[in-house]
SEFIGU-267164 format. One line per 4 residues: number of its first residue (from 0); their letters; for each residue x, y, z of C-alpha. Coordinates in steps of 0.02 Angstrom, whole numbers. Layout:
// residues N
NUM) a) X Y Z; ...
// end
This chain:
// residues 294
0) xxxx) -2870 1010 4841; -3019 926 4924; -3179 1027 4919; -3300 1027 5061
4) xxxx) -3482 983 5022; -3531 1161 5046; -3394 1220 4916; -3458 1089 4793
8) xxxx) -3635 1152 4816; -3578 1331 4792; -3498 1280 4624; -3660 1200 4565
12) xxxx) -3762 1349 4618; -3650 1465 4521; -3668 1353 4368; -3861 1343 4375
16) xxxx) -3896 1509 4289; -3779 1477 4146; -3846 1299 4119; -4023 1383 4110
20) xxxx) -3959 1521 3993; -3867 1411 3871; -3976 1255 3870; -4021 1215 3692
24) xxxx) -3883 1326 3625; -3733 1274 3518; -3551 1297 3572; -3416 1269 3438
28) xxxx) -3245 1224 3518; -3081 1229 3419; -2977 1094 3501; -2786 1091 3470
32) xxxx) -2619 1132 3542; -2559 1048 3702; -2734 995 3756; -2724 863 3622
36) xxxx) -2558 790 3672; -2579 779 3857; -2684 637 3914; -2755 720 4068
40) xxxx) -2798 883 3969; -2872 778 3826; -2982 687 3944; -3026 850 4033
44) xxxx) -3084 930 3864; -3188 780 3815; -3263 766 3987; -3315 953 3979
48) xxxx) -3396 923 3809; -3493 769 3874; -3554 870 4026; -3610 1013 3911
52) xxxx) -3709 892 3811; -3787 813 3966; -3850 979 4029; -3937 1020 3859
56) xxxx) -3795 1119 3775; -3732 1060 3604; -3544 1054 3585; -3467 1042 3415
60) xxxx) -3285 1006 3405; -3169 1059 3266; -2988 995 3293; -2814 1019 3224
64) xxxx) -2677 897 3229; -2514 978 3170; -2400 880 3285; -2476 710 3231
68) xxxx) -2447 763 3047; -2268 811 3081; -2235 644 3163; -2311 543 3020
72) xxxx) -2213 642 2888; -2055 612 2988; -2091 425 2998; -2119 422 2805
76) xxxx) -1961 525 2777; -2057 667 2691; -1998 844 2708; -2111 989 2734
80) xxxx) -2095 1176 2740; -2194 1331 2807; -2230 1501 2742; -2315 1633 2851
84) xxxx) -2356 1485 2970; -2449 1387 2828; -2386 1209 2786; -2331 1195 2603
88) xxxx) -2436 1045 2550; -2412 955 2387; -2520 807 2327; -2421 675 2418
92) xxxx) -2414 779 2581; -2602 813 2565; -2636 623 2564; -2541 607 2730
96) xxxx) -2628 760 2806; -2804 691 2760; -2752 514 2827; -2686 579 2988
100) xxxx) -2827 715 3020; -2987 622 2961; -2930 443 2987; -2822 448 3144
104) xxxx) -2844 603 3252; -3030 624 3216; -3068 437 3263; -2956 445 3413
108) xxxx) -3064 588 3482; -3227 502 3438; -3165 345 3524; -3122 441 3684
112) xxxx) -3294 527 3689; -3376 355 3675; -3262 281 3806; -3304 419 3931
116) xxxx) -3489 401 3912; -3535 514 3771; -3592 489 3589; -3462 548 3467
120) xxxx) -3465 552 3274; -3327 594 3162; -3346 709 3006; -3233 798 2884
124) xxxx) -3275 923 2750; -3311 782 2624; -3461 717 2720; -3622 777 2652
128) xxxx) -3536 927 2570; -3492 998 2742; -3342 1107 2690; -3326 1171 2512
132) xxxx) -3153 1247 2494; -3047 1351 2371; -2866 1358 2349; -2784 1486 2466
136) xxxx) -2662 1613 2395; -2546 1722 2489; -2510 1894 2408; -2325 1918 2370
140) xxxx) -2236 2068 2438; -2174 2195 2301; -2023 2114 2201; -2056 1934 2263
144) xxxx) -2129 1788 2177; -2291 1719 2246; -2285 1564 2351; -2387 1415 2299
148) xxxx) -2446 1325 2454; -2517 1181 2351; -2664 1097 2434; -2694 1227 2569
152) xxxx) -2870 1297 2558; -2987 1416 2635; -3171 1398 2677; -3288 1442 2532
156) xxxx) -3450 1388 2614; -3514 1275 2753; -3658 1165 2736; -3722 1138 2921
160) xxxx) -3860 1014 2878; -3760 858 2930; -3699 936 3088; -3881 994 3142
164) xxxx) -3941 817 3099; -3818 727 3218; -3815 852 3356; -4004 849 3375
168) xxxx) -3987 655 3388; -3883 670 3539; -3710 657 3456; -3556 763 3481
172) xxxx) -3493 808 3302; -3304 797 3279; -3242 891 3129; -3077 869 3043
176) xxxx) -3028 1025 2944; -3018 950 2777; -3114 1038 2636; -3154 986 2457
180) xxxx) -3155 1092 2302; -3293 1098 2172; -3169 992 2065; -3161 857 2205
184) xxxx) -2979 910 2262; -2947 895 2448; -2886 1047 2545; -2799 1072 2710
188) xxxx) -2880 1212 2801; -2823 1303 2959; -2935 1235 3096; -2960 1406 3171
192) xxxx) -3041 1471 3020; -3144 1308 3001; -3208 1327 3174; -3253 1512 3146
196) xxxx) -3344 1469 2989; -3442 1324 3067; -3493 1433 3212; -3556 1561 3089
200) xxxx) -3660 1436 2985; -3737 1364 3148; -3766 1539 3222; -3682 1465 3376
204) xxxx) -3705 1554 3546; -3518 1532 3580; -3359 1502 3488; -3216 1438 3609
208) xxxx) -3039 1427 3541; -2915 1326 3652; -2741 1391 3640; -2572 1367 3723
212) xxxx) -2563 1542 3804; -2679 1623 3943; -2751 1748 3815; -2706 1907 3729
216) xxxx) -2587 2022 3830; -2575 2209 3805; -2385 2182 3853; -2316 2002 3826
220) xxxx) -2188 2037 3962; -2320 2086 4089; -2429 1934 4156; -2546 2063 4234
224) xxxx) -2593 2144 4064; -2709 2008 4002; -2846 2093 3898; -3008 2012 3959
228) xxxx) -3118 2090 3828; -3081 2152 3654; -3206 2236 3532; -3204 2194 3349
232) xxxx) -3166 2381 3307; -3007 2369 3411; -2936 2226 3317; -2852 2321 3165
236) xxxx) -2758 2431 3288; -2700 2292 3393; -2633 2195 3253; -2544 2353 3184
240) xxxx) -2464 2377 3354; -2407 2199 3365; -2512 2156 3513; -2611 2028 3414
244) xxxx) -2467 1936 3314; -2412 1776 3243; -2528 1625 3268; -2647 1732 3371
248) xxxx) -2692 1829 3212; -2800 1690 3129; -2883 1656 3293; -2943 1832 3319
252) xxxx) -2981 1844 3132; -3099 1688 3145; -3180 1769 3307; -3221 1927 3203
256) xxxx) -3285 1825 3060; -3400 1729 3179; -3463 1881 3272; -3506 1973 3104
260) xxxx) -3606 1821 3049; -3719 1793 3207; -3611 1707 3331; -3657 1780 3510
264) xxxx) -3488 1778 3602; -3306 1715 3554; -3181 1663 3682; -2985 1626 3670
268) xxxx) -2943 1526 3820; -2789 1423 3885; -2815 1242 3843; -2677 1195 3966
272) xxxx) -2795 1239 4110; -2891 1079 4157; -3080 1108 4128; -3051 1282 4054
276) xxxx) -3208 1257 3948; -3320 1227 4106; -3230 1379 4186; -3275 1488 4034
280) xxxx) -3451 1433 4015; -3512 1405 4195; -3423 1532 4306; -3445 1724 4334
284) xxxx) -3262 1770 4302; -3218 1656 4155; -3049 1638 4092; -2941 1706 3938
288) xxxx) -2993 1839 3819; -3172 1870 3755; -3188 1950 3579; -3355 2045 3566
292) xx) -3440 2137 3426; -3480 2293 3531
// end
């Protein structure tokens, strides 16, 4: 579709109040799913982040990389299993996870930012004590033995100093979700939870989670039942009724954590839509589902 000059001008006019409103604010973006494995969508996400930076908004990217980890484990002939959506991560698997997330995926994103005209800088939880983690445990159902997930962790605390320093110097921070325990042990952490914790530590204006679905539906079989707004106090009931289920639960939980710790708005949007970040930040209608405190 080719836009007329008037249509292009209208788009810029619609974006202007949002640029003014969010200038100087921080937006944390959880980047993963198909948006990471499609060249067109990948360039779209990174271009969106560079544009945000150019108009005075500070994007902070937290990325996943499950598919890249799976591919590397397969190449090395290493088997892995999952429990409740969590990868069982022994010490050898953790070495691969850290190599792929912090050494490969992270640097590929940074390189693309730099190639497209931005200033990217890669970080993981080990840099300047950014993410302190503890071992994650999954309570066992009655009559069952607890599952040891190995080097799977959860965020204990975030030190935002290094993020603040680099973003104030004009860089776009790109964070791999690797944490470190007080004993120096590395932990693989769900990137959704890291994004929520980072947003809370930065008191970000927005937390944006890119997913492989349009948002949260009241009825998964009804495309017209998309919930555009969910309040925090509605979340427990929506989980109990199965409306929020599976991989959407950690996304919503990290939104709730962020909102309860000072983040302004949280958004779950479809990363399969080209320039979905710009649509969410700079247009009247937005896309996806917004989770709000009240």
